[in-house]
NUDRENBA-752235 format. One record per residue (C-alpha): x, y, z; residue in three letters. Coordinates in Angstrom, 2 decimals. Each point is the difference from the previous one (the first is absolute). Example, Ala and Ser with C-alpha at 12.3 -4.5 7.8 and 13.67 -1.06 7.14 Angstrom:
2
nuvo u:12.30 | v:-4.50 | w:7.80 | code:ALA
nuvo u:1.37 | v:3.44 | w:-0.66 | code:SER
***
This chain:
65
nuvo u:-72.58 | v:111.52 | w:-252.94 | code:MET
nuvo u:3.02 | v:0.47 | w:-2.22 | code:PHE
nuvo u:1.80 | v:2.95 | w:-1.53 | code:ILE
nuvo u:1.72 | v:0.06 | w:-3.37 | code:VAL
nuvo u:2.42 | v:2.89 | w:-0.03 | code:ASP
nuvo u:1.72 | v:1.69 | w:-2.93 | code:ARG
nuvo u:-2.82 | v:-0.85 | w:-2.41 | code:THR
nuvo u:-0.91 | v:1.92 | w:-3.13 | code:ARG
nuvo u:-3.04 | v:2.14 | w:0.73 | code:GLY
nuvo u:-2.28 | v:2.47 | w:-1.66 | code:SER
nuvo u:1.20 | v:2.82 | w:-2.20 | code:LEU
nuvo u:-2.28 | v:2.39 | w:1.89 | code:TRP
nuvo u:1.02 | v:-0.76 | w:3.61 | code:ASP
nuvo u:1.59 | v:3.26 | w:1.17 | code:PRO
nuvo u:1.27 | v:-1.58 | w:3.24 | code:SER
nuvo u:2.10 | v:-2.61 | w:-1.84 | code:ALA
nuvo u:3.56 | v:0.42 | w:-1.21 | code:ALA
nuvo u:0.46 | v:0.04 | w:-3.80 | code:PRO
nuvo u:2.01 | v:-2.88 | w:-1.48 | code:ILE
nuvo u:3.18 | v:1.51 | w:-1.43 | code:PRO
nuvo u:0.24 | v:-0.13 | w:-3.79 | code:GLU
nuvo u:-3.45 | v:-1.60 | w:-0.39 | code:ASP
nuvo u:-1.23 | v:1.40 | w:-3.34 | code:PRO
nuvo u:-3.65 | v:-0.24 | w:1.07 | code:ILE
nuvo u:0.50 | v:1.43 | w:3.48 | code:GLY
nuvo u:-1.05 | v:-2.86 | w:2.24 | code:HIS
nuvo u:0.55 | v:0.42 | w:3.73 | code:ARG
nuvo u:1.25 | v:-2.25 | w:2.82 | code:VAL
nuvo u:-2.54 | v:-0.89 | w:2.69 | code:VAL
nuvo u:-0.72 | v:-2.63 | w:2.64 | code:GLU
nuvo u:-3.04 | v:-2.23 | w:-0.32 | code:LYS
nuvo u:-1.86 | v:-1.74 | w:2.81 | code:VAL
nuvo u:-1.88 | v:-3.28 | w:-0.24 | code:GLY
nuvo u:-2.21 | v:-1.86 | w:2.46 | code:ILE
nuvo u:-0.49 | v:-3.76 | w:-0.05 | code:ASP
nuvo u:-3.71 | v:-0.26 | w:0.81 | code:ALA
nuvo u:-0.42 | v:-3.66 | w:-0.91 | code:SER
nuvo u:-1.74 | v:-2.31 | w:2.46 | code:VAL
nuvo u:2.45 | v:-2.35 | w:1.67 | code:LYS
nuvo u:-1.01 | v:-3.59 | w:0.70 | code:GLY
nuvo u:1.18 | v:0.22 | w:3.60 | code:ARG
nuvo u:-2.75 | v:2.52 | w:0.88 | code:HIS
nuvo u:-3.60 | v:-0.74 | w:0.87 | code:ASP
nuvo u:-2.30 | v:0.72 | w:-2.95 | code:ALA
nuvo u:-2.37 | v:1.93 | w:2.30 | code:SER
nuvo u:2.72 | v:2.65 | w:0.36 | code:ASP
nuvo u:-0.65 | v:0.93 | w:-3.63 | code:PHE
nuvo u:-3.78 | v:0.33 | w:-0.07 | code:GLU
nuvo u:-1.45 | v:3.03 | w:-1.77 | code:LEU
nuvo u:-0.65 | v:3.01 | w:2.18 | code:ALA
nuvo u:-2.82 | v:2.40 | w:-0.80 | code:TRP
nuvo u:-0.41 | v:3.62 | w:1.16 | code:PRO
nuvo u:-2.39 | v:0.72 | w:2.87 | code:GLU
nuvo u:-3.53 | v:0.51 | w:-1.27 | code:GLY
nuvo u:0.69 | v:-1.88 | w:-3.23 | code:TRP
nuvo u:-3.23 | v:-2.01 | w:0.35 | code:ASP
nuvo u:-2.00 | v:3.20 | w:0.55 | code:ASP
nuvo u:0.73 | v:1.35 | w:-3.49 | code:ILE
nuvo u:-2.51 | v:-0.66 | w:-2.76 | code:ASN
nuvo u:1.45 | v:0.62 | w:-3.48 | code:LEU
nuvo u:-3.46 | v:0.69 | w:-1.46 | code:GLU
nuvo u:-0.22 | v:3.10 | w:2.22 | code:ASP
nuvo u:2.76 | v:1.58 | w:-2.11 | code:TYR
nuvo u:-1.16 | v:-1.02 | w:-3.48 | code:LEU
nuvo u:-2.59 | v:1.70 | w:-2.19 | code:ASP
***
């Protein structure tokens, strides 16, 4: 996880501080990023897909006309 502080954010974020003298009215925010890439040092089985309980019990045709 990483944080980029003092980044230009949305015009409509009321919790952010306005950038002084910005003619458009941008605001200063912090942004968070997560590195979710698979690393080669991990076992591939650690990254297998997980399905919700009962996933196999659902039949899509039961919900379609």
